[in-house]
C-alpha positions in Angstrom: 111.4 81.2 113.1 108.4 83.0 114.4 105.0 80.4 114.5 102.8 83.2 113.9 103.1 86.7 111.9 100.7 89.2 112.9 100.2 92.1 110.2 98.2 95.1 110.8 98.0 98.2 108.0 96.9 101.1 108.4 96.5 104.6 106.8 95.3 107.7 108.6 94.1 105.7 111.5 95.6 107.5 114.3 92.2 107.6 116.5 92.5 103.5 116.2 95.5 102.0 115.7 97.1 102.1 119.5 94.2 99.8 121.0 95.1 97.5 117.7 98.9 97.1 118.6 97.8 97.1 122.4 96.1 93.6 121.5 98.8 92.4 119.6 101.6 92.8 122.0 99.4 91.5 125.0 99.3 88.3 123.4 100.7 85.4 126.1 102.6 83.6 122.4 104.7 86.7 121.8 107.6 84.9 122.1 106.2 82.4 119.3 105.0 86.3 117.1 106.0 88.5 115.0 104.5 91.9 114.4 104.6 93.8 111.3 102.9 97.1 110.2 102.2 98.2 107.1 101.4 101.9 106.8 100.3 103.4 103.5 101.7 106.9 104.2 99.7 108.4 106.9 99.8 112.0 107.7 97.4 112.5 110.3 99.3 111.2 113.3 99.0 107.7 112.9 103.1 107.2 112.6 103.4 109.2 115.7 101.6 106.3 117.6 103.2 103.7 115.9 106.7 104.8 116.9 105.4 104.7 120.7 105.7 101.1 120.1 108.4 100.7 117.5 110.7 98.8 119.6 108.7 96.2 120.1 107.1 95.9 116.3 109.7 93.3 114.1 108.7 95.0 110.6 107.5 98.4 109.9 107.5 100.4 106.2 105.3 103.5 105.5 104.8 104.5 102.1 102.4 105.1 99.3 100.4 101.8 98.5 98.0 100.7 95.5 95.1 99.5 98.2 94.0 97.1 100.2 95.6 94.0 98.7 98.8 95.5 97.5 99.0 96.5 101.7 98.4 92.8 102.6 101.0 91.8 100.4 103.8 93.7 101.2 103.2 92.1 105.0 103.0 88.7 103.6 106.6 89.2 101.5 108.1 90.3 105.1 106.7 87.5 107.4 108.7 84.4 108.6 106.0 82.7 110.7 104.3 79.6 109.4 100.7 81.2 110.0 99.7 84.6 108.8 97.0 86.7 110.5 95.9 90.3 109.6 95.0 92.2 112.4 93.7 95.7 110.9 93.5 99.3 112.4 90.6 99.5 114.4 90.2 95.7 115.0 92.0 93.7 117.8 92.2 90.5 119.7 89.4 89.5 121.6 91.7 88.1 124.6 95.3 87.5 125.3 95.3 84.0 124.8 93.8 84.0 120.9 96.8 83.3 118.9 97.6 80.7 121.5 93.6 79.5 121.5 94.8 79.1 117.6 98.0 76.9 118.0 96.5 74.6 120.7 93.3 74.0 119.9 93.5 73.3 116.5 95.7 69.9 117.4 96.6 68.1 114.6 94.7 69.5 112.2 97.4 72.8 112.4 100.0 70.4 110.1 97.7 69.8 107.2 95.4 73.0 107.3 95.6 76.0 104.5 93.6 78.3 107.3 92.7 77.9 111.0 90.3 80.3 112.1 87.7 81.1 115.1 85.0 83.3 115.6 84.6 87.4 115.6 82.5 89.5 117.2 81.2 92.8 115.3 81.5 96.0 117.6 79.5 98.9 116.4 80.9 102.6 117.2 79.5 102.8 120.6 81.8 99.6 121.6 78.8 97.5 121.6 79.1 93.9 120.4 76.2 93.6 117.1 76.9 90.0 116.1 79.3 87.1 116.2 80.3 85.4 113.4 81.9 81.9 112.2 80.8 78.5 112.3 82.4 75.2 111.2 83.4 75.4 107.4 81.4 74.4 104.6 82.1 74.1 101.2 78.7 74.8 100.3 77.6 78.0 101.8 81.5 79.0 101.1 80.9 79.0 97.8 78.0 81.5 97.8 80.3 84.2 99.7 83.3 84.6 102.2 81.8 82.8 105.3 85.2 83.3 107.1 86.0 86.1 109.2 89.1 87.6 108.0 90.4 89.3 111.1 90.1 85.8 113.1 92.1 83.9 110.0 95.2 82.1 110.5 96.8 81.4 106.7 99.5 79.1 106.3 102.6 80.3 104.7 102.5 77.3 102.3 99.1 78.7 100.6 100.8 81.7 99.6 103.6 80.0 98.1 101.6 77.5 96.5 98.4 80.0 95.4 100.0 83.2 94.4 99.5 86.6 96.7 96.3 88.8 96.7 95.0 90.0 93.9 95.2 93.7 93.4 92.5 94.0 91.0 90.3 93.6 93.8 89.3 96.3 96.3 87.1 94.9 99.0 87.0 91.1 98.4 90.4 90.0 97.4 90.6 87.7 100.6 87.4 86.0 99.3 89.0 85.5 96.0 92.5 84.7 97.4 90.9 81.0 99.3 88.7 80.1 96.2 91.8 79.3 94.2 92.1 76.3 96.3 88.5 75.1 95.0 86.8 72.4 96.7 89.9 71.0 98.4 90.5 74.4 100.8 91.2 72.9 104.1 89.9 75.1 106.4 90.4 74.3 110.5 87.8 76.0 112.6 88.3 76.7 116.3 85.4 77.3 118.2 86.5 80.5 120.2 86.2 84.4 120.0 89.7 85.1 118.3 88.8 89.0 117.4 87.1 91.5 117.7 86.3 93.7 114.2 84.7 97.4 113.9 82.1 97.7 112.2 82.4 99.8 108.6 85.4 98.5 107.2 85.0 98.3 103.1 82.5 95.3 102.7 80.3 96.2 105.0 80.4 100.4 104.0 80.1 99.1 100.5 78.0 95.7 100.1 76.8 95.7 96.5 80.5 96.0 95.3 81.3 93.7 97.5 78.5 91.2 95.7 80.1 92.6 92.6 83.4 91.0 93.6 81.7 88.2 94.9 80.4 87.1 91.9 83.3 88.0 89.6 85.6 86.0 92.3 83.5 83.0 91.8 83.2 83.1 88.1 87.3 83.7 87.7 87.4 80.4 89.4 84.6 77.9 88.1 81.4 78.7 89.6 79.2 78.9 86.6 77.8 82.0 85.4 74.4 81.5 85.9 74.8 79.9 89.6 77.1 83.7 90.8 74.6 85.5 88.9 72.2 83.9 91.6 74.3 83.7 94.2 74.2 88.2 93.4 70.8 88.3 92.8 69.9 86.7 96.3 73.0 88.7 98.4 71.3 92.0 96.9 67.7 90.9 97.5 68.7 90.3 101.1 70.5 93.8 101.2 67.6 95.7 99.6 65.3 93.9 102.1 67.5 95.4 105.2 67.5 98.8 103.5 63.6 98.8 103.3 63.2 97.8 106.9 65.8 100.1 108.2 64.2 103.1 106.4 
């Protein structure tokens, strides 16, 4: 059985998916990994790119889906590894050692953690790194918003067995809602290494107001008092509006 299941979801990503695939296949821990690609029925040549690497992909499906959460869930159902990572089209591992770093540097915490995660660099359309996110876990900060960089997270499959799959009613913050199900007992192990590189412009970055609405919905669903969740929402929106004002 593989230790790691790497899942790439995509739809009409012909110009982006190849570098994602190459970064996965280049991992030094490849013998401990399985690679799963879930395509949402692309019509732009994405499947032609995937076909070039088909012999190195362990599980591939191409069919319409009901959104990001549905695609994630298809990948989780197909996964056989102990640890699941989502490396979506356009994103990539930061180095060929990224997966082995997660496995080796988590140490003894690897046996008891719900998630292991590292740092993620944000890259703009010009190929420039504009920020790096990911820091030691703070339950207090996580209560207010998603603080773990999704592309740098490895999820223990036991977590899905205990808490279920992604909620498809969430279109952006499904990863945050999933982890909130563990409440204060979430066991998150931080590895101080750059694990992934994410292209800016994803769903959460493209629509911050919708993201904050979903953060609030997830918080209230999992026991954060309404006034506290509203205060978090107001604070995030205020910062967003200030950034827009400065930009303009």
